[in-house]
N, C-alpha and C positions, 0 to 999 in steps of 0.2 A: 662504351658510352651509355648504354642502357643500364649497365650494372651501377655505374655511379649516380645516375638519376634515381634508381631503385633505393640505393643506399641513403640518398638525401631525403626521399619520401618517408622511409622507414624512421630515419632520425628526427624528421619534423613531427611525426605523429607519436613517437615513443619518447622522445626527450625534449622536444621544442615547444613552440607555441601552439602546436596542434592539440596538445593535452588540453589546453583551455577550451578549444572548440568542442573536444570530446565531453569535457565537463558540462559545458552548456547543453550539449544534445541530450546527455543523460537527465539533466535537470528539467528538460522539456519533455522527457518521457519516451524518447526513442529507445528501441531495442538494439541489441548488439548487431543483428543483421542491418538494420537501417543505418546505424552509425558506419559500419563497415562500407555500406554502399556510398555514403556521404564522403568517406575517406577515400574511396576509388580502390578498395581493396576487396578481396574474397572474404566471406565470413569465416572461412577455414584459416585465413592468414590472421584475422583479428584474434581468434582463439589461440593461435600458435604464439602470437605476441604477447598475449596475456600471460602465457606460460613462461615465455622466455625473458621479458624484460619487466624488471620490478617496478620502475617508475610507471610505466603504462598500466600494469595490473592495479597498483595502488591508487592510481587516479580514478580507474573505472570502479573499483570497489568502494572507495570513499565517497565518490559522487553518487553512486547508486544508494549507498547507506544514508546520505543526506536527503535524497529524494524521498526514500521510503519513510524516515522520520517526519518529513513534511507531511506526508500523506496520513501517517498516523495522527499527528497533531490535529490535522484539519478534520479528520473523522471524529476524534475524541471531541473536539469542539462542537461539531454539528450534533453529537450525540447528546451533549450537555444543554445545547441552546446558548445564544449569546446576543449581545447588544451591538447594533451598528448605528453610526451616525449619518443621517442623510440630510441633503439640503433641499428644500422644498419651496416652492413659491406660494405666497398666500394670494388672496384675491386682488390685492393692489400691485401685485407683481415683485413684492420684496422678498428676497430669499432669507430664510431662516433655517437654522439647524435643528433637526428633530432626532431624538434618540428612539431607535425602534427595536423591539425584541424579536429576534428570530428564534422561533420555538424549537425545542429539542427534536431531532430527527430519530423517530423509533427504528427505522431500518439500520442507522448507524449504531444504535444501542444494541440491536440484536446482534449485528455482525461483530462487534466488539466483544460482547458477552460470549457469543458462541466461540470465538477464537481465543479469548483470554481465559475463560473458564469452561473449557469443553466438557468436563465431567458433570458440571451443574447445569449447563444450558445447551444440551444436544437435543436434536428433534426426536430422536429414537431412544428410549430407555431400554436398557438390557433387563429383561424380566424372565425369571425361570418359573417353571410350573412343574411340580412333581407328580401331578395327577391326583393329589388328595386335597379335598376341601375339608376345612375344619367344619364341625357341626357343633353349634351352641345350643344347648337346651336350657330353657328357664325352668324354674321349680314346679311350674304347673303342668308342664308337658309330661306326657306318659309315652313310653316306648311300647308299641303293640306289635305282637308278631304278625 
């Protein structure tokens, strides 16, 4: 009896409608451990199922990819700045739409540049010093012993 129930549970999550729930949880930002807990399985079982069942693995990977792209797009938008339309009330209580500029977020700019162009935008530059300093003399200078 317990074996049949276990198989039904596995089928629900790896082939059935449970895949839609998993996709939603990933889009909501849940980690694998949290998803496994919601599914009522151990994290180890979740990992085993990803290795064993193609549909399950594909759903998790694609959903995670979509969520990451959404974050990248939001970060890029914040780095550039953007307009929003807000509804405000004037003194007479009449609602009107106003277009408002949200300025660029410098933290988002720094984050993107450091990650997309790490050689050009890293905090520490690799510098070497061989112990010799160049000495430049002008024509009026004399060298004295």
